[in-house]
N, C-alpha and C positions, 0 to 999 in steps of 0.2 A: 346697614348698607345692603345686606342680603334681601331684606324685605322690600327696599326701594327697587332693587333689580327685578324682583318677582312682579311687583306692581307695574313697573314699566313694561315688562313683557306682556302682562295681561292687557294693559291699555293698548299696546301695539297690535295684539291679536284682535281686540275688539274693534280697533280702527279698520283692520283689514276686512273683518266680517261686515262691518257697517258699509264699507265701500262696495263690497260684493253685493250686498243687499240692495244698494242704491242702483247698481247696474243690472240687477236681475230683472228680466222682462216678466211682466205679469202673465199669468196663464190666459189663453184665449177665453173669451166669454161664451163662444159658440164654436163647436166642431161640426162641420158638415162632411160626413163620410159618404162619398158618392161611389157606387159600384155600377158599372155599365155592363150589362149582360152581353157577352159575346164581342166586346170591343176588341179591335185588332189594330196594332200599330201600323201595319202595312196599308190598311184602309184609311187610317188617319192621314198618312203620307199621300196616298193616291188622290184623296178628295180635298186635300188642303187648299188647292187653288179656289175652291168654292166657299171657303170659310171666311167669316168676318174676322175682325181683329180682337173681339172680346170674349170668344169662346175657347176653343182648343189652342188658338195661337197665343192668347193671353196666358193660359196655363203653362204652355211649353216654353214661352219666352221669359216669364216672370217667376216661375216656380222651380223647385228642386225636382228634377226629372230623373227617376231611376228607369232607364230605357230598356233594361233587360230583366224583366220579371217573369216568374213562373210559380207554379204551385208544387209543394214538396210531396205530392201523393198522386195516385192514379187509381181508378178513373176519376175524372172531374166532371161535375155537372153544376148547375146553378145552385142547388141546395148545399152541396158539400163545400163549394167555394164560398158562399155567403157565411156559412158557419165558421169556416177557417179564418176569414177576414176579421170576424168579430170575436173569436175566442183566442186567436193567436196560436192555435195548435191544429192538429190534423184529425181526420175521422177516427183514427186509432184511439184518441182520447175523447173528442167531443161527441162522437157517436152518430153524426149525420153522414152516412156513407153515400147517400143519394136522395133523390126526391121520393123514392119508394124502396121498400125492401120486404122480405118475407118474414112475417111474424112466426117465430119458432114454435110457439105454443098452439097456434091455430092453423098454421101453414097458409094463411091468407095474406094478400098484399096489404100493406099499410102505408099511408102517406107520412112523410117525415114530420108534419105538424098536425096530424089528426089527433083529436082528443075528445071522446064522447062526453066528457064532463062539462065542456064549455060550449054552449050554443053560440051562434053568430049574432052580430049586430048588423042589420041590413043584409044578411045572407043566411042561407040554410046550412052552411058549413060549420062543423064543430072542430075547433082548433085551439092549440096552445103551444108554447115552446117547451113542453115538458120533456121532449126527447133529446134536448141539448143536455149533455151530461156534465158540462163544466160551466163556470161563470163566463159572462161575456164582458166586453168593454163597457156597455151600458150598465150592467149589473155592478161592476166595480165602481163606476162613477156614482151610482145611487148610494152605495154603501159608504163611499168616501165623503159624501156630502150629507149623510144622514137623511137621504131622501129628498133633499132640496133641489138637486139638479133635475132639469126637465129632459126626458129622453123619449124621442119619437122615431118611428120608422115609416117611410112611405115607399110603396112599390106597386108595380102592376100585378104582381103575383103574390099569393098568400105565403108561399115558402120563403121568398126573399124578404117580405115584410116582417114576418114573425121571427125568422132566424137572425135578422140583423137587429131586431128589438131586444131579444133576450128575455130573461125571466122577470126582471124588475122594472121594465119600461113603463112609461105612462100610457103608451099606446102604439099599436101597429095598424096601419091602414093600407088596404089594397082594393083592386077592382074586382067586383063579383062577376063570375063567368056568366051567370044566367040573366041578370037584370041591369048590369052596368052601373049599379050603385057603388059608391065608395063604402067599404064595409070593414068590419073588425070582428073581434071575439069578446065575449063577456069575461074572458080571462083578464082583459085589460080594462074594459069599460063595463060597469054594472048598468049604466045607461049612457047613451052617447052624449058627449059634451056639446055645448051650444055651438062652438065653431064648427064641429064635425057635422052636426045635423044641418047647419046652415049650408054647408058645402053641397050636401045632397039635395037640398031644397032649391038652391039658387044656381048651382054649378054642376048638375048631374052630367055625366059623360054625354057629349053631343057627337053623334056619329054623322058622317056625310049622309045626305038624304036617301041614298040608295044602299046604305050599308057600306061595309068595307069590301071592295072588290079584289078578289084574289084570282089570278089567271082569268078564266072565262066564266067564273061563277060569281053571283052576288048573293050573299047569305042574309038571312033574316033570323029573328028570334035569338036564342041564347048563343048560337054559333057566331053571330056577328060581334058579340062582346068578347068572346074568346079570341077571335081574329083581330079585334081592335088592340088587344094587349100585345100582339106581336106585329103591329103595323108601325109605320113611320109617324102616325098621329099621336101615339100614346105618350110620348115624352112631353108634349105641351100640357097634357092633363096632369102629368106627374109634377111638372114645374108649378102649375097653378095651385095644387093642393099643398105642395111643400111650402110655398110662400104664405098660404093661408095658415098653415100650422105654425110657422115662425111668428106671424103677427098675432094669431089668435091665442097663443100661449106666452107671448112676450118673451120668446127665447132670445138669449143674448142680452137681456136688458139689465142684468146686474153682474156682480163679480163672481157669481157661482157659475161654473162652466156648464153649459147645456150641450146635448148631443142630438143631432138630427141625421139619420141615415136615409139616403135617397138612392133608389135603384132606377136606372134608365135602361132602355133597350136599344141594342145596336145590331141585332141580327137582321136577316132579310125579312120583308113583310110576309113571305110565304115559304113553306118548306119545299114546295114543288119547284119553284124557280128562284134562283138567286142571281138575277141579272145585275150587271153593273149599274144600270139606271135605277133599279130598286134600292140597292145599297147606297148609291149616291144620294138619293132623296132622303134616306134614313139618316145618313151622316150630316147632310146639310141642315136638316131640321133639328137634329140633336145638337149641333154646334150653336144654333140660335137659342135653344132652350138652356144650354149651359151658360151662354152669355147672359141671358135674362136672369137666371138663378144667381150667378155670381154678382152681377151688378146690383140687383135688388137687395140681396142680403148685405153686401158691403155698404150700400147706402143707408140701411137701417141700423146696422150693428157697428159699422166701422171696419175698414180693411185691416187695421192693426188688431182688431178684437175677434176676428173670425179666422179659423183654420180650415181649409178645404183639403181633403184627401181624395184622390180620384184613382180608380183602378178598374180592372176587368174581372169577369168570372173565369177567364182563362181557357175557354173552350169555344168551339164553333160548330154548329150543326151542319156538317158537310153532307153532300149528296153523292153517294157512291153509284148511282144508277147508270152512269155512263161508262163504268169500268169495262164491261163486256164489249161495248162498242169500239173501244180503243185497245182491246186485247191486253188490258192490264189484269194481272192475276187477282181473282176475286172468288167468292163462293159463299155458301150459306151453311152454317153449322147448326144443326137442329138439336137443341138442348133436350127436348122431350124424348126424341128417339134415342139419343145417347144415354140418357138417364135410365130408360127402360132396358137397354142392352147391358148397361153396367149392373143393374139389379140382377139380370139373368146370370151374368158372369160371377158375381159374388155368391149367388145361390148355388152355382155349380161347385164352388170352393167350400162354402161354409154350411150348405144345406138350404133348402128353400125358405124364403122369407122376404119381407119387405125391407130391404136394407137401405134403399134410397127412399127417403121420406118425402122429399120435395125438391123442386128446382125453380130457380128464378134468375132471369138474365143469364149471366155466365157462371152461376153458382149452383152447387149441388149440396143438399142437406141430407145427412145420414141419420138413420134411426138409432139413436144412442141407447134407448131403452132395450131394444132387441139385442144389441151387442152386449149390453150388461147382463141381460138374462141368460144369454148363451155363453157368457164369459169369453167372448172373442176380443182379442187385443185390438183396441181402437187404432193404434199406430200401424198394426199389421194390415188392417182394412184400408187405411189411408195409402199405404205403400202399394197395395194391390190395385187400388183405384187409379193411382198415378201411372202405374205400368200399363193399365188398360187404356186410359184416356190419351196418353201421349202418342199412341199409335193411330189416333183418329185423324182423318183428313182435315187440314186447316188448323190443327192445334199447334201452337208455337211453344207453349209451356203450360205446366199444371202446378198450381200452388196449393198445398194442403195447409190446414190450420196449424199443424205442428211445425211445418217449415216456416210459416210467417211469424209465429210467436216465439220461436226459439232460435232461429238462425240469425247470426250476426253478419251475414253476407250483405255488404253495401249495395250489391247489384240488384237486390230486391227491396231496397228500403222504400222506394216510392209505392210499391204494391202493398207492403206492410203498413205504411202510414195511412193508406186508404181502406184498411181492413179493421173491422171491429167485431170482437167475439160475441157481442150481444145480439147482433142482427145479421151478420154475414154467414154464408154457408161454410161447410167443412172443407169444400174444394172449390177453388176458383180456376176457371179455364181461360187461358189467354189465347185468342185466335190470331192468325197471321194478319198483317196489315191488308186492308181492303175487304176482309171477310166480315160477315154479319152473323150474329147469333140470333136465332129465331125460335120461338116457342109456338108450334103449330096449334096447340090447344087454346092458347089465349091470343095468338097473333101478335104478341109482344116481340119487339126486335131490340137488339142491343148492339151498338156499333162501338168497337174498341178503337180508340185513336191514339197512336203513338207519336204522331207528328206534333211539332212544337207550334203553339199559337203565340205569336209575339204580342206582348202588351206592356204598358208602362205602369209604374206607380208614380203619381205626381202629388207633391205636397206644395200648397200655395197659400199665401196670406200669413197673417200674424208674424210679420217680419222675417219670413222664411227667405233665405238668399236664392237668387236666380243662379242655377247651376245644372249641369248635366252630368250624371254619374253612369258610367258604362259598366261598372262592376255588377255581375249578376246578383239578384236579390230574390227572395221568396215572399209570397203574399202573407205568410203567417207572421211576418215582422211588422205588419201594419198596426196591429193592436198594441204591441209594446211601444211602438213609435208614438202613437197618439197618447197612450198612458203617460209616457215620459213628458210629452209636451204639456199635459194638463196636471202633471204631478200627482198621479195616483198609481197604485200598484197595477201591474198587468193582470189579465185573467188567470185563474188559479191553475190551469194546466199549460200555461204559456211558458215555454223554455227558450223561445226565439229571442234574439237580441234586437234592440231598436235600430232602425235605419239611421245612418249618420250622413 
């Protein structure tokens, strides 16, 4: 009797498992992870009367919309945002603190995807994803499928393309600044695949006959291609090659999930003027290209078989030039002058020497070797630096490496999350809102933005319910959400939970 009861229990459990398996939805065959550089919710709302029914309106009405999204770190730029979306963590772990930083060994600026080991394909740039310190969503998908999944990234910019591709991707493709070719790196391609070569042969970037006109200038040569990448025309070219990539690689054609990352552009066509008419044209054309991408992929793969995820890089290149005109508090903080004065101050305390070894944007790098040789307490020097810098005009706060790596203060968590000991300075200076940090030696400028840029996270397709979620969410939750949907583990430094 006892054995019969156990058998009946096992059979009942197996029946439940079988029923659950029958109702379990299959994983999407294709994930299209769309990031729109500088996309803003307020501009979507402003220009929505000009949209068709199959672009933004389809996403917002038929998808799950998380309307209040943000990034859990500062400062944010395109590179750090792209890395966070695809790793599910912050620069503190993935290492991409920005598009550039100062190399501590050479004290020279380096790009986030620069790598002298890997020459370009149809470009002179040497690039790879080696600076990403963690796995990405694409990496995990490749490992989970023993390399069978197809993983590609398409973007106007090399940093966006490479950082969303990750280490194990089949390819990353972007527009070359100098010649308008679609290009890549030998890190991904030993030789360009046929579909990629055909794109450059048949569908090379076509600019308007007089180039891209910005304000009162018409540019030619390499400048016109750089301007094209931040114009309202670029998204059509992105859509064209994204669809070529899907068809040329038969993405979504079998039951192994594939991943395509696509980066669009939603900033103003020029940094000098951001008129409403320019932005309206950008959003109008972007809406048309989103509609074309969604419809084409759904037609070829099936709406139930493809999952689209759409979000923003979470920043906007604002223009502070009119602050003086309207008597809004503003100013320029000269990092080079400040670093020189700080060196003199430290010399007066500890004896003459080169205590400040370098500076970049809002960061100061100290000479660790000199401090060790003279047996000067590093924390003592950091404290002296903070005391000196906090008195400077325009300085709102000073963050030392010791404060960022040891303090549990939740008030500085966003700054800590944007910091990485491998490439950031020993001291970070936060200036007041409206102020600009400038390096007179290099003419580099750095604008610190504390204002919120509203943007959504939208999940659409693959039987995702239509709903709107007002609860605030962070962009590092996108990677674990996709990982959960396709039943793989999240990237290896991801501690964020999936969106529900």
